[in-house]
N, C-alpha and C positions, 0 to 999 in steps of 0.2 A: 090419038092422044094418050090412051091408057098405056100403049107400048112405050111412048116417050117417058111417061112417069115411072114405069117399071125400070127402065135403064138408068134413069136419074137416081132412083133409090139404090140400085145395085152399086153405082159409082160412089154414092155417099157411104155405103157400108164398107166398101173395099178400101177407100182412101185412108181412114184412120189406122187400119191394120198395117198398111204399107208404111205410113209415117212412123208408127210405133216400132216396126222392125228396123227402119233406118236409124231412129234415135237410139235404139238398143245397141246397134253396132257402133255408133259414134261414142257411146258411153265408155267403152273399154279401149284402153290404149294397149296394143299388143306388147310393146317394149316393157311397160310397167307390169303387165300380167306375167311375162316371162321372168322378170326379176323377182317378183313375189313367189312364183312357183319354184324358182331356184332355191329360195329360202327354206323350202321343205326338204331339199336334198342335201344341202351343206351350208354351214355358216359362212359368212364373209371371211376373207383372209386365209391365213395358214390353217390347215385342217389335217387331222389324223383320222382315218377311217379303218375300223376293224370289221371284216365281213367274211361271210362264208358263201360259197357257190355250191348249190346242191342240185343233183340230177335225180329226178323221180321217174319211175316207170310203173304204170298202173297204180299210182298212189303210194308206192313204196320207195323209200330213198335207196338209190343205187350207188351213188358216189357223192363224195363231199371233199371240197378243197377250201383252204383257209388263206386269207391274204390280209396284209396290213398295207394301207395306201397313204402316202404323204402327199399333200397337195399344196401348191403355192400359187398366188396370182401370176398371170402371164403364161397360162397354159403349161404349167410344169407339174408333173406328178411322178411319184416313184412307188411302184407296187412291189412288195416283198412277198415271195412265195413261202408259205409256212408249212405246207403239207409234207408228210414223209415222201421221200423220193424227189421232191422239188426244192427242198430247203437250200438257200443260198442263191437261187435264181432271182433276178430282179428285172422288172420291166420299167423302162424309163421313158417319159414323154418330155420332150423339149420343144414346145410350140407345136409345129406340125410334124415333127419327127418322133418316131417310136423306135426304141431299141430293146433288145433282150441281152442281158448280161449273165453269163454262165459262170459257175464257181471256179472252174479250172481254166478260164480264158480271160485274157486282159483286153480282148478286142470286142466291143459291143457289136451285136448283129442287128442290122436294120430290119424291122418288122412292120407289118401293117396293123392299124388299130383293129382290124377284123380278125387278128390272130386269135384262134379259139383257146379258151381256158378249160371249159367243161360244158358239154351240152351246147346250148345256144348262146352261152355267155362268152363275150370277147374281151380282149384287153381294153378296147375303147369304152366298154360298158362300165368298167370300174375306174378308169383313169380320167375321163372327162365327164364332169357332172354340172357344168354351167351352160345351160342353153342360151342365156342372154349374151354370152361372149361369142358363141360359135354360130348363132343363127339369127336371121332376120325373121320376125314373126308378123303374121297378119291374121286378124280375126276373120274366120270363115263363117262362123255361125254363133251368134251371141245368145241363142235360145235353144241350144242343144239339150239333150237328155241322155244320161248314162244310167240305165235302170230307172230308179226313182229320184236320182240326183240331178237337179238343174245344173247345166254345164255350159262351158264355152269351148268351142272347137277352134283351134288355131292351126294354121299352116306355117311350118318353119322351113326356111330354105337356107342352105349352108352359106356362110360368109366367106369361107376359105376352102381350098381344095382338099386338104388332108384332114377331113373330119370322118368320124366313124360312119355317119349316115348322111346322104345327100339331102334328104328331105324327111321331115317328121310331121305326122298328123297327130296333134296333141289335144286331149280333152282335159280341162281343169274344172274344178268346182266353181260355180258362179259366185258363191259366197266364200271368200278367203283364197281362192285360186290354187287350191291344193291339187297336184297332179293326180289324175284318175287312171287314164290309159293312154296308149300311143300306138300308132303304126309307124314303123321305121323302114325307110326305103333306101335302096342302093342307088348308085349312080345310073344304073341301067333303067331305073324306074320301077324295078321289081321290088315288091315288099320283102324285106329281110326277116322281120319278126314282128309279132304283136306282143305288147307288154301291158300288164296291169300293175298299178302301183298300190301298195298297201301302206296305210299310215298307222302310227302308234306313237308312243312316248319314248324318246331317247334323250338321255342327259337332261331330263326335266323339261323338254319342249316337244311339241308335236312335229314329227318328222316322217319322211318316207322310211319305213322299216324294211321293205322288201320290194323287189322287182320280180314279177312272175312272167316268164317267157314261154309261150306255147311253141311246141314243135309242129310246124305246119305240115310236115311229111308223116311223122310217126305220132299220131294223135294221142297215143298212150303215154307219151313222154312230155315232161315239162322241166324247165330249169328255173331255179329261184336264186336270186342274189339277196341274201339276208344281211342287214346291217346290225352288228352287235353294238357298235359305238361310233358316233360321229361327233368329234369335239374340236374346239379351237385350241391349237397348240402353236408354239414357236418352232418352225421347221428350218434347220440350218441350210444355207445356200449350198454347202458342200454336198448335200444329198443329191444334187442335180448335176454334179460334176462326174462324167464317166470315168475319168482317171482315178478319182477318189474312190468311187464305188468298186472299181476293179481290184483295189488294194485293201479295202477295209470292210469289216463286217458292220452292217447296219441293222438295228433291231426295231 
C-alpha cells in the first residue's frame, strides 16, 4: 500500500509541471514572435541602413568596411560599397536573385547570398533582415535561458530555396522578444556561424545595433556588423533596376 501511495504522490507532483510546460509553449505564437523580433532589426516599409563591417583579431580591429543598404518590401535590397578600393560596387537583391555590379561593367554578375564581404560577414547578412518573410518559425523551448535572461528558443526553417541560411536556431528575450543570439545553418546541416545580437538606441528607439559573429576555426578572430543608422525613407523603384544602376551613380 505504501508503495502505491508513493507512486500516486510522484504522479501528482509531475503532472502540474508537465501541464505548465505545455501551456507555456501554447502561450507564444511563433509567427507573432518573429514579426516582433524583426521590429528590432528594421522598421516596416522602405528602409535605409548605414553600417560598418569590422574584423577583429585578438581584440584589435584589423579591417573595416562601410556600406549603405536600401531595402524595399518584396525582398529587394541594394548595398552600396563605400570603402576605398570598393567604391562604385553595388550588390543587388531581387527576390531570390543576388547580383554584383562593378563600376566598369554594364552586365551584373550573379552571386550567392553567401558571398563574403569581410571575415564571417556575407552579402546576405546585410541584405536580408526580415525573418518573418523568409522563414517558418516554431517555438522549441518557451522556458530557455541565455545567461540570466529568460528566453524563448525558436527553430526557423527556410520558406524558399535562395535564402542565406537553410535553418536558424534563434533565441529571443521572453519579455519583448528582442533577438539575443542565433545559430545559422547551411543546407548541408552544418552550422555556418554563431551570432550574438547587441541592442541599443538608434534613431530614438531600441534596435539591434550590432551582430557579433564568432570565427569557429580561428577563435582569436571575430566579425561585427555595426549599424550606425536604420531609418524609414522613401526608396525609388529605379534603385532596383539593373539597367539604371549600370548607368547611374547612387549615393
